[in-house]
N, C-alpha and C positions, 0 to 999 in steps of 0.2 A: 610510409614505414610500415610494414604489418608488420601483424601482433600477430605468433601464437597462440592456440590456446587450446587445447587438448580436448579428446570427445566428451570426458565428463566434465568440461569447467561451458562445453559451448549446450552440452543438455543443462546443465544448473540454467543456464543466464536463459536459455529456452522458457524451462519454469518458474524462473519470476518475471519471464514476461510476460508469460498467460495471467489471465486473470487471477488470483489467490482467493477465492471465494471461502472459506469456510463451509461443511457441507452441516454441521451441526448448530453453528446459529445464525449463518449468513454473513458473517462480517465481512467487509474486503478489504485485505489486507493492501496499499497504495505501494509499499516498495517490495514485494517480492519476500522474502526472509525462508529459501529454501538451507536446509545444513546438510550439508552431502559429508558418508563418509563410507572408506573403503575398508572391508578383510577380506583378505585372502583372492576367492572370487568374483565377491559380490560387491556392490558399489551401492551404497542405498543414502535415499534425497527422504529426508522429513522435511513438514510441516509442520510448525507445533501455530494457533491462536493464537494470539498475543489478547482475545476475547478473553474465553472458554476453556482456552486447555487444549481445544480437544487436538488431535494428529494425526496428519495425514502423510503413509507412508507407501515408497516407492521403490522397490528393489530387481535393480539388473545385474543379471546373474553374467557374467563374462565365459566363456566354452574355448 
């Protein structure tokens, strides 16, 4: 059985599969943890380090 996922879900899965290393403290997150929000033509992927609360944000703009 095939499961259809949107391009945004596939990109989030790609972020979750990649090694999530905090740029501030170096902590490596094992289980992904990217949050996705959308507003208008922007899709924001955000990762918050559970150790030091540093935030990494990636924004995709749709045209």
